[in-house]
C-alpha positions in Angstrom: 190.1 112.1 51.4 187.8 110.0 49.2 184.5 108.9 50.6 182.2 106.3 49.2 178.6 105.3 49.9 178.2 101.7 51.0 175.0 100.1 52.4 173.5 103.5 53.2 176.5 104.8 55.2 179.6 106.8 54.3 182.9 104.9 54.7 186.0 107.1 54.3 188.9 105.6 52.4 191.7 106.0 54.9 195.3 105.6 53.7 196.6 102.1 54.7 193.1 100.7 55.1 191.2 98.6 52.6 188.1 100.1 51.1 186.1 97.0 52.0 186.4 94.6 54.9 187.9 91.2 54.3 184.5 89.5 54.1 183.3 91.9 51.4 186.5 91.6 49.5 186.6 87.8 49.7 183.0 87.5 48.6 183.6 89.8 45.6 186.8 87.9 44.7 185.3 84.4 45.0 181.7 85.3 44.0 180.2 83.9 47.2 177.3 85.1 49.3 178.2 86.8 52.6 176.6 84.0 54.5 178.9 81.5 52.8 182.0 83.4 53.7 183.1 81.6 56.9 182.5 78.1 55.5 184.3 78.9 52.3 187.3 80.5 53.9 187.4 77.6 56.4 187.8 74.9 53.7 190.3 77.0 51.7 192.5 77.7 54.7 192.7 74.3 56.5 195.9 72.5 56.4 195.7 70.1 53.4 196.6 67.1 55.5 193.7 67.9 57.8 191.0 67.8 55.2 189.8 64.2 55.6 189.7 64.3 59.4 188.2 67.8 59.3 185.4 66.6 57.1 184.4 64.0 59.6 184.8 66.3 62.6 182.9 69.1 60.9 179.9 66.9 60.7 180.2 65.0 63.9 181.6 67.6 66.3 181.4 71.1 64.8 182.4 72.7 68.1 185.9 71.3 67.5 186.4 74.2 65.1 185.0 77.0 67.3 188.3 78.8 67.5 188.7 78.7 63.7 185.3 80.1 63.0 185.7 82.8 65.7 188.9 83.8 64.0 187.3 83.9 60.5 184.4 85.9 61.8 186.8 88.5 63.3 189.0 88.6 60.2 185.9 89.2 58.1 185.1 92.4 59.9 188.6 93.9 59.4 189.7 96.5 56.8 193.0 97.2 58.5 196.0 95.0 57.5 197.7 95.6 60.8 194.7 94.3 62.7 194.5 91.3 60.3 198.1 90.4 61.2 197.4 91.0 64.9 194.4 88.6 64.9 196.5 85.9 63.2 199.2 86.3 65.9 196.6 86.1 68.6 195.2 82.9 67.0 198.7 81.4 66.8 199.2 82.1 70.5 195.9 80.4 71.4 197.0 77.3 69.3 200.3 77.1 71.1 198.5 77.0 74.5 195.6 74.9 73.2 194.7 72.1 75.6 193.3 69.9 72.8 196.3 67.7 72.1 194.8 66.3 68.9 194.2 69.7 67.4 197.6 71.0 68.4 199.7 68.0 67.5 198.1 67.1 64.2 197.2 70.7 63.2 193.6 70.0 62.6 192.8 73.7 62.1 193.1 76.6 59.8 196.6 77.6 58.8 197.6 81.3 59.4 199.9 81.1 56.4 197.1 79.9 54.2 195.0 82.7 55.4 197.7 85.2 54.6 198.1 83.8 51.1 194.3 83.9 50.7 194.3 87.6 51.8 197.0 88.4 49.2 195.0 86.6 46.5 191.8 88.5 47.5 193.8 91.8 47.4 195.2 91.0 44.0 191.8 90.3 42.6 190.5 93.5 44.3 193.3 95.7 43.1 191.2 97.4 40.5 188.5 97.9 43.2 191.0 100.0 45.3 191.6 97.2 47.8 195.4 97.0 47.6 197.3 98.6 50.4 200.9 99.6 49.4 203.6 97.8 51.3 201.3 95.2 52.9 
């Protein structure tokens, strides 16, 4: 089993897991600072039709996107593709039961499919950095 030193601790490379968490991999792939991760992923993963409305809501009522930012924060911590998928499924379930009619009906939120595509893009960029998980 390969081990690597990262931020002063040893992280073991476990088969099936990424060598970095999603936040670290995303920031490496898109050359962003870790504190920019959530906002950057948010704008990349919103439904395209939602962008104009989201821009207004983001400034006037940022709490509207609490569920989205909670999801992005959780995804950022993950290095297990199965947990990544599980979090997206949980998010989907919350959106189905969401009491906010506007958010649900018009999909003014992040898209799980866009997040999956973003994850795949990040993993392709990170392939040389030992991020790619076979079969995921």
